[in-house]
C-alpha positions as CSV (number, residue, x, y, z in Angstrom):
1,V,8.4,4.9,36.2
2,Q,10.7,2.2,34.8
3,L,9.6,2.4,31.1
4,Q,7.9,5.2,29.3
5,A,6.7,4.7,25.7
6,S,5.8,7.6,23.4
7,G,5.5,8.5,19.7
8,G,2.1,7.1,18.8
9,G,-0.4,9.1,16.8
10,L,-2.5,9.2,13.7
11,V,-0.9,8.4,10.4
12,Q,-2.3,7.6,6.9
13,P,-1.9,4.1,5.4
14,G,1.6,3.8,4.0
15,G,3.0,6.3,6.4
16,S,5.7,6.0,9.1
17,L,6.0,6.6,12.8
18,R,8.8,6.1,15.2
19,L,8.0,4.9,18.8
20,S,10.4,5.5,21.7
21,C,10.6,3.7,25.0
22,V,12.8,5.3,27.6
23,A,14.1,3.2,30.5
24,S,15.1,4.4,33.9
25,G,18.4,2.6,33.5
26,R,20.7,1.1,30.9
27,L,19.4,-1.3,28.3
28,D,22.6,-2.8,26.7
29,H,22.6,-5.9,28.9
30,Y,18.9,-6.5,29.1
31,G,16.4,-8.0,26.7
32,I,13.6,-5.7,25.8
33,G,10.8,-5.7,23.2
34,W,7.8,-4.1,21.7
35,F,4.3,-5.7,22.1
36,R,0.9,-4.7,20.9
37,Q,-2.6,-5.7,21.9
38,A,-5.9,-4.9,20.2
39,P,-9.1,-4.9,22.2
40,G,-10.4,-8.4,22.7
41,K,-7.2,-10.0,21.3
42,E,-4.2,-11.6,22.8
43,R,-1.0,-9.6,23.2
44,E,1.3,-10.0,20.3
45,R,5.1,-9.6,20.3
46,V,6.2,-7.1,17.7
47,S,10.0,-7.2,18.1
48,C,12.7,-7.7,20.6
49,I,16.3,-7.2,21.2
50,S,18.4,-9.8,23.0
51,G,20.3,-8.6,26.1
52,A,23.0,-11.2,25.5
53,D,24.1,-10.3,21.9
54,G,21.8,-7.6,20.7
55,S,20.2,-9.8,18.1
56,T,16.7,-8.8,16.9
57,Y,13.5,-10.6,16.3
58,Y,10.4,-9.6,14.4
59,S,7.0,-11.0,14.1
60,D,6.5,-12.3,10.5
61,S,3.8,-9.8,9.7
62,M,6.0,-6.9,10.6
63,E,9.4,-8.0,9.4
64,G,10.6,-5.8,6.6
65,R,8.3,-2.9,7.7
66,F,9.4,-2.4,11.3
67,T,12.9,-1.9,12.6
68,T,13.8,-1.9,16.3
69,S,17.0,-0.5,17.8
70,R,18.3,0.8,21.1
71,E,20.6,3.6,22.0
72,K,21.7,4.1,25.6
73,N,18.5,3.9,27.7
74,T,16.0,4.2,24.8
75,L,14.4,1.5,22.6
76,Y,13.0,2.6,19.3
77,L,10.6,1.1,16.8
78,Q,10.6,2.5,13.3
79,M,7.4,1.6,11.6
80,N,7.1,2.1,7.8
81,N,4.4,1.3,5.3
82,L,1.8,1.2,8.1
83,K,-1.5,-0.5,7.5
84,P,-4.9,0.0,9.1
85,E,-4.4,-3.4,10.9
86,D,-1.4,-1.9,12.7
87,T,-3.9,0.3,14.6
88,V,-3.4,-0.8,18.2
89,V,-1.7,0.2,21.5
90,Y,2.0,-0.5,21.5
91,S,3.9,-1.2,24.8
92,C,7.4,-2.0,25.7
93,N,8.5,-4.6,28.1
94,S,11.7,-5.8,29.7
95,P,12.2,-8.5,32.4
96,R,14.5,-6.0,34.1
97,Y,12.0,-3.0,34.0
98,G,8.6,-4.5,33.5
99,W,5.9,-3.0,31.4
100,G,5.7,0.5,30.2
101,Q,2.5,2.4,29.5
102,G,1.2,2.0,26.0
103,T,1.1,4.4,23.2
104,L,-1.7,4.3,20.6
105,V,-1.0,4.1,16.9
106,T,-3.9,4.8,14.6
107,V,-3.6,4.2,10.9
108,S,-6.4,5.7,9.0
109,S,-7.1,7.9,6.0
């Protein structure tokens, strides 16, 4: 397994979760990001970190609520002020390591 995502679960609207994506090797020189895909919809990029300079990118709908970071071989996604429309499977991807299995986030009261 190259990438392993975890941390999903059930949370109430306005709540927070932190997702983790553990890589089988180092991440500091490789681009990596979080993506999500709802059933019947196209995959959407949530955030990513550049392998070149560590700069971050966020989708407009998530900027300000989500924060991505990496430490050693783990990529994190801190999600705050979650909304019901954030209910979806989140996956991590890197050109170096491929796709990790998804983790389901459910935002519901």
